[in-house]
C-alpha positions as a Python dict, from the first residue, in 0.01 Angstrom:
ca = {
    (1, 'M'): (0, 0, 0),
    (2, 'R'): (130, -313, -172),
    (3, 'F'): (-109, -603, -134),
    (4, 'P'): (-9, -973, -118),
    (5, 'Q'): (-67, -1148, -450),
    (6, 'G'): (-348, -1402, -447),
    (7, 'K'): (-513, -1266, -132),
    (8, 'A'): (-858, -1111, -90),
    (9, 'L'): (-935, -784, 87),
    (10, 'V'): (-1149, -771, 402),
    (11, 'Q'): (-1253, -442, 561),
    (12, 'T'): (-1426, -351, 884),
    (13, 'V'): (-1491, -41, 1095),
    (14, 'D'): (-1591, 7, 1459),
    (15, 'F'): (-1571, 287, 1715),
    (16, 'F'): (-1745, 371, 2041),
    (17, 'T'): (-1739, 576, 2361),
    (18, 'P'): (-1507, 480, 2650),
    (19, 'I'): (-1587, 169, 2855),
    (20, 'V'): (-1289, 218, 3089),
    (21, 'N'): (-1162, 533, 3257),
    (22, 'D'): (-795, 508, 3162),
    (23, 'P'): (-748, 667, 2814),
    (24, 'Y'): (-455, 446, 2714),
    (25, 'R'): (-652, 133, 2803),
    (26, 'F'): (-954, 267, 2616),
    (27, 'G'): (-742, 306, 2304),
    (28, 'Q'): (-622, -54, 2333),
    (29, 'V'): (-969, -198, 2390),
    (30, 'A'): (-1121, -1, 2101),
    (31, 'A'): (-843, -110, 1866),
    (32, 'A'): (-865, -477, 1971),
    (33, 'N'): (-1240, -466, 1916),
    (34, 'A'): (-1206, -320, 1566),
    (35, 'L'): (-938, -571, 1467),
    (36, 'S'): (-1148, -865, 1583),
    (37, 'D'): (-1372, -896, 1275),
    (38, 'V'): (-1067, -963, 1058),
    (39, 'Y'): (-952, -1240, 1291),
    (40, 'A'): (-1303, -1390, 1293),
    (41, 'M'): (-1267, -1461, 919),
    (42, 'G'): (-925, -1616, 962),
    (43, 'G'): (-774, -1301, 818),
    (44, 'E'): (-467, -1099, 907),
    (45, 'P'): (-484, -722, 973),
    (46, 'W'): (-282, -525, 717),
    (47, 'S'): (-346, -155, 785),
    (48, 'A'): (-567, 58, 1008),
    (49, 'M'): (-690, 418, 1016),
    (50, 'N'): (-793, 608, 1328),
    (51, 'I'): (-1147, 740, 1374),
    (52, 'V'): (-1158, 1009, 1643),
    (53, 'C'): (-1429, 1230, 1791),
    (54, 'F'): (-1287, 1455, 2063),
    (55, 'P'): (-1416, 1742, 2284),
    (56, 'I'): (-1106, 1958, 2245),
    (57, 'K'): (-1261, 2254, 2431),
    (58, 'S'): (-1338, 2056, 2748),
    (59, 'M'): (-1085, 1773, 2763),
    (60, 'P'): (-703, 1794, 2782),
    (61, 'G'): (-518, 1707, 2465),
    (62, 'E'): (-306, 1459, 2664),
    (63, 'V'): (-616, 1237, 2694),
    (64, 'L'): (-634, 1211, 2316),
    (65, 'A'): (-261, 1145, 2296),
    (66, 'Q'): (-296, 851, 2535),
    (67, 'V'): (-597, 709, 2349),
    (68, 'L'): (-407, 721, 2021),
    (69, 'K'): (-97, 568, 2180),
    (70, 'G'): (-304, 279, 2314),
    (71, 'G'): (-455, 222, 1972),
    (72, 'L'): (-117, 238, 1799),
    (73, 'D'): (39, -11, 2041),
    (74, 'K'): (-243, -260, 1977),
    (75, 'I'): (-221, -211, 1600),
    (76, 'T'): (153, -275, 1619),
    (77, 'E'): (94, -589, 1828),
    (78, 'S'): (-139, -718, 1556),
    (79, 'G'): (131, -677, 1291),
    (80, 'A'): (-64, -412, 1099),
    (81, 'V'): (47, -55, 1028),
    (82, 'L'): (-128, 272, 1112),
    (83, 'A'): (-203, 458, 788),
    (84, 'G'): (-347, 785, 921),
    (85, 'G'): (-707, 862, 1007),
    (86, 'H'): (-956, 1142, 1062),
    (87, 'S'): (-1068, 1345, 1362),
    (88, 'V'): (-1363, 1574, 1429),
    (89, 'E'): (-1458, 1790, 1725),
    (90, 'D'): (-1745, 1640, 1919),
    (91, 'E'): (-1908, 1678, 2259),
    (92, 'E'): (-1817, 1319, 2356),
    (93, 'L'): (-1499, 1119, 2313),
    (94, 'K'): (-1523, 834, 2063),
    (95, 'Y'): (-1244, 624, 1913),
    (96, 'G'): (-1201, 325, 1689),
    (97, 'L'): (-1047, 199, 1367),
    (98, 'A'): (-1120, 129, 1006),
    (99, 'V'): (-921, -188, 937),
    (100, 'S'): (-811, -353, 615),
    (101, 'G'): (-688, -711, 621),
    (102, 'F'): (-639, -1002, 389),
    (103, 'V'): (-761, -1361, 367),
    (104, 'D'): (-719, -1655, 138),
    (105, 'P'): (-1022, -1614, -93),
    (106, 'D'): (-1067, -1992, -112),
    (107, 'A'): (-1030, -2063, 262),
    (108, 'F'): (-1189, -1825, 508),
    (109, 'A'): (-1450, -1851, 783),
    (110, 'S'): (-1790, -1686, 797),
    (111, 'N'): (-2115, -1725, 987),
    (112, 'R'): (-2246, -1933, 694),
    (113, 'G'): (-1989, -2211, 732),
    (114, 'V'): (-2111, -2413, 1030),
    (115, 'Q'): (-2193, -2779, 959),
    (116, 'P'): (-2405, -3021, 1165),
    (117, 'G'): (-2173, -3203, 1401),
    (118, 'D'): (-1931, -2912, 1442),
    (119, 'E'): (-1824, -2848, 1799),
    (120, 'L'): (-1827, -2488, 1924),
    (121, 'L'): (-1533, -2336, 2110),
    (122, 'L'): (-1539, -1995, 2285),
    (123, 'T'): (-1209, -1811, 2334),
    (124, 'K'): (-1296, -1546, 2598),
    (125, 'P'): (-1524, -1545, 2903),
    (126, 'V'): (-1862, -1370, 2905),
    (127, 'G'): (-1952, -1068, 3116),
    (128, 'T'): (-1763, -762, 2993),
    (129, 'G'): (-2085, -570, 2932),
    (130, 'V'): (-2180, -603, 3298),
    (131, 'L'): (-1829, -503, 3407),
    (132, 'A'): (-1836, -193, 3185),
    (133, 'T'): (-2170, -90, 3333),
    (134, 'A'): (-2033, -127, 3686),
    (135, 'V'): (-1722, 77, 3598),
    (136, 'K'): (-1935, 358, 3454),
    (137, 'A'): (-2154, 352, 3766),
    (138, 'E'): (-1841, 372, 3989),
    (139, 'W'): (-1956, 60, 4172),
    (140, 'D'): (-1766, -57, 4478),
    (141, 'G'): (-1433, -200, 4363),
    (142, 'C'): (-1463, -35, 4022),
    (143, 'D'): (-1084, -4, 3985),
    (144, 'E'): (-1043, -381, 4019),
    (145, 'L'): (-1337, -437, 3784),
    (146, 'E'): (-1172, -209, 3526),
    (147, 'D'): (-851, -412, 3554),
    (148, 'L'): (-1049, -731, 3486),
    (149, 'L'): (-1239, -575, 3197),
    (150, 'Y'): (-916, -448, 3043),
    (151, 'R'): (-749, -788, 3076),
    (152, 'W'): (-1002, -956, 2847),
    (153, 'A'): (-1131, -676, 2625),
    (154, 'S'): (-781, -564, 2519),
    (155, 'R'): (-671, -917, 2427),
    (156, 'L'): (-639, -974, 2053),
    (157, 'N'): (-825, -1264, 1890),
    (158, 'R'): (-508, -1330, 1694),
    (159, 'T'): (-466, -1695, 1792),
    (160, 'G'): (-827, -1770, 1702),
    (161, 'G'): (-760, -1633, 1354),
    (162, 'Q'): (-452, -1854, 1331),
    (163, 'V'): (-659, -2160, 1429),
    (164, 'I'): (-907, -2080, 1152),
    (165, 'R'): (-626, -2064, 895),
    (166, 'D'): (-426, -2363, 1014),
    (167, 'L'): (-721, -2599, 1057),
    (168, 'G'): (-921, -2472, 760),
    (169, 'L'): (-1227, -2382, 966),
    (170, 'R'): (-1521, -2242, 771),
    (171, 'G'): (-1758, -2133, 1048),
    (172, 'A'): (-1679, -1860, 1302),
    (173, 'T'): (-1788, -1525, 1442),
    (174, 'D'): (-1678, -1286, 1711),
    (175, 'V'): (-1894, -1210, 2014),
    (176, 'T'): (-1979, -843, 2045),
    (177, 'G'): (-2297, -638, 2085),
    (178, 'F'): (-2554, -915, 2043),
    (179, 'G'): (-2392, -1126, 2316),
    (180, 'L'): (-2293, -1490, 2300),
    (181, 'G'): (-2652, -1603, 2247),
    (182, 'G'): (-2729, -1347, 1978),
    (183, 'H'): (-2418, -1421, 1776),
    (184, 'A'): (-2475, -1797, 1813),
    (185, 'I'): (-2824, -1745, 1673),
    (186, 'E'): (-2671, -1551, 1381),
    (187, 'L'): (-2445, -1849, 1314),
    (188, 'A'): (-2740, -2088, 1327),
    (189, 'E'): (-2958, -1877, 1097),
    (190, 'A'): (-2688, -1819, 838),
    (191, 'S'): (-2570, -2182, 837),
    (192, 'N'): (-2916, -2345, 860),
    (193, 'V'): (-2833, -2540, 1175),
    (194, 'S'): (-2954, -2550, 1534),
    (195, 'I'): (-2718, -2517, 1827),
    (196, 'E'): (-2717, -2710, 2152),
    (197, 'L'): (-2560, -2463, 2398),
    (198, 'R'): (-2431, -2609, 2725),
    (199, 'L'): (-2488, -2337, 2982),
    (200, 'D'): (-2273, -2513, 3243),
    (201, 'S'): (-1976, -2504, 3003),
    (202, 'V'): (-1997, -2132, 2921),
    (203, 'P'): (-1712, -1945, 3099),
    (204, 'F'): (-1864, -1653, 3287),
    (205, 'I'): (-1654, -1391, 3464),
    (206, 'P'): (-1743, -1459, 3830),
    (207, 'E'): (-1761, -1090, 3920),
    (208, 'A'): (-2005, -1035, 3633),
    (209, 'V'): (-2230, -1313, 3765),
    (210, 'D'): (-2235, -1146, 4107),
    (211, 'L'): (-2308, -803, 3960),
    (212, 'A'): (-2581, -934, 3730),
    (213, 'G'): (-2744, -1091, 4036),
    (214, 'M'): (-2759, -740, 4183),
    (215, 'G'): (-2933, -607, 3872),
    (216, 'M'): (-2623, -458, 3707),
    (217, 'L'): (-2729, -565, 3357),
    (218, 'P'): (-2685, -318, 3068),
    (219, 'A'): (-2994, -203, 2880),
    (220, 'G'): (-2849, -346, 2558),
    (221, 'S'): (-2818, -688, 2718),
    (222, 'I'): (-3181, -681, 2830),
    (223, 'C'): (-3286, -584, 2475),
    (224, 'N'): (-3083, -877, 2338),
    (225, 'R'): (-3248, -1123, 2576),
    (226, 'N'): (-3599, -1002, 2496),
    (227, 'F'): (-3538, -996, 2120),
    (228, 'Y'): (-3384, -1343, 2094),
    (229, 'K'): (-3587, -1534, 2356),
    (230, 'T'): (-3843, -1653, 2097),
    (231, 'K'): (-3558, -1832, 1915),
    (232, 'T'): (-3422, -1993, 2231),
    (233, 'L'): (-3540, -2303, 2418),
    (234, 'V'): (-3445, -2322, 2785),
    (235, 'P'): (-3515, -2605, 3032),
    (236, 'S'): (-3777, -2561, 3300),
    (237, 'R'): (-3499, -2545, 3561),
    (238, 'Y'): (-3217, -2309, 3476),
    (239, 'D'): (-3014, -2027, 3629),
    (240, 'P'): (-3185, -1704, 3515),
    (241, 'I'): (-2875, -1495, 3589),
    (242, 'R'): (-2653, -1703, 3360),
    (243, 'F'): (-2927, -1713, 3098),
    (244, 'D'): (-2936, -1333, 3103),
    (245, 'L'): (-2557, -1323, 3075),
    (246, 'I'): (-2546, -1527, 2755),
    (247, 'F'): (-2709, -1222, 2597),
    (248, 'D'): (-2479, -971, 2770),
    (249, 'A'): (-2361, -718, 2511),
    (250, 'Q'): (-1985, -773, 2489),
    (251, 'T'): (-1712, -533, 2387),
    (252, 'S'): (-1417, -704, 2219),
    (253, 'G'): (-1541, -1051, 2314),
    (254, 'G'): (-1397, -1381, 2205),
    (255, 'L'): (-1448, -1589, 1894),
    (256, 'I'): (-1695, -1873, 1849),
    (257, 'L'): (-1513, -2134, 1639),
    (258, 'A'): (-1703, -2417, 1469),
    (259, 'V'): (-1460, -2711, 1472),
    (260, 'P'): (-1505, -3056, 1313),
    (261, 'P'): (-1488, -3320, 1590),
    (262, 'A'): (-1167, -3470, 1451),
    (263, 'R'): (-985, -3137, 1495),
    (264, 'L'): (-1135, -3037, 1830),
    (265, 'E'): (-846, -3134, 2057),
    (266, 'E'): (-594, -2981, 1817),
    (267, 'A'): (-785, -2652, 1817),
    (268, 'R'): (-810, -2652, 2196),
    (269, 'R'): (-440, -2719, 2232),
    (270, 'M'): (-346, -2432, 2000),
    (271, 'L'): (-568, -2186, 2187),
    (272, 'E'): (-462, -2291, 2535),
    (273, 'Q'): (-91, -2288, 2450),
    (274, 'A'): (-132, -1923, 2349),
    (275, 'G'): (-312, -1838, 2674),
    (276, 'D'): (-662, -1817, 2525),
    (277, 'L'): (-967, -1997, 2655),
    (278, 'A'): (-1095, -2297, 2461),
    (279, 'A'): (-1431, -2357, 2626),
    (280, 'H'): (-1633, -2631, 2457),
    (281, 'I'): (-1974, -2464, 2484),
    (282, 'G'): (-2193, -2656, 2241),
    (283, 'T'): (-2260, -2850, 1925),
    (284, 'A'): (-2424, -2769, 1592),
    (285, 'I'): (-2698, -3011, 1489),
    (286, 'A'): (-2920, -3050, 1186),
    (287, 'P'): (-3233, -2835, 1214),
    (288, 'R'): (-3560, -3010, 1289),
    (289, 'P'): (-3907, -2865, 1223),
    (290, 'G'): (-4031, -2671, 1521),
    (291, 'N'): (-3694, -2658, 1695),
    (292, 'P'): (-3560, -2318, 1803),
    (293, 'L'): (-3222, -2200, 1679),
    (294, 'I'): (-3062, -2245, 2022),
    (295, 'M'): (-3145, -2513, 2277),
    (296, 'V'): (-2986, -2433, 2613),
}
């Protein structure tokens, strides 16, 4: 593999069990999720390797073929190349990627780069963890819920990575297992800032709000909420369902981009022209003694 001169290597790995029933869609979602960490740094995927666990004695080989095809199509969409991989026999299907990408070593984003005054943009709606739980439970309308889950979870964070590079952003992260709130707290801790999070501006998937109101909240999301609540200040009057959902464990969620105010409208325009969301969900502020990391 020839590597671009003057670039720095970034590597990431992620794999998990199916969150949708269709094997081709599962391959796409798993690949998009694994590629996301490279985009969150402002990097570009370069090559990927498959990671496969498959119950060959109990599941048709065509299922594996469709999973791998979905992954390959998403890798190709990202501009990277598939460079092989490894498979093992297992009792449960699992799939993901080990991804290598490159960044400019003098201009990349991390969770340590947020500055007081930066405005926070979110590029995908929140609620895929709830949708995945409903799909697994075969809830009423689960086929439509799977379509909605696939629409967002299979979408690459490619444009967000481009925004980081073009605007020189230094603070960003992707939203995955710790939920929007958990990853925002990671940003705040690493960057030594506090975050004012505007709950009314957070884009929630409406079906996820309805399902969460019925108690369809994943165990991981409940663990997130309980773990991070001591670092979160909420007003005396708030919507408990939406508060729970900010800690919903996402699969292949969007990016949180920390944007200087002077570049905010430019960043929003770039995202929206590409079909991404550009929800202005909050602001980073200087930490004050006694303040929590997130004020909702």
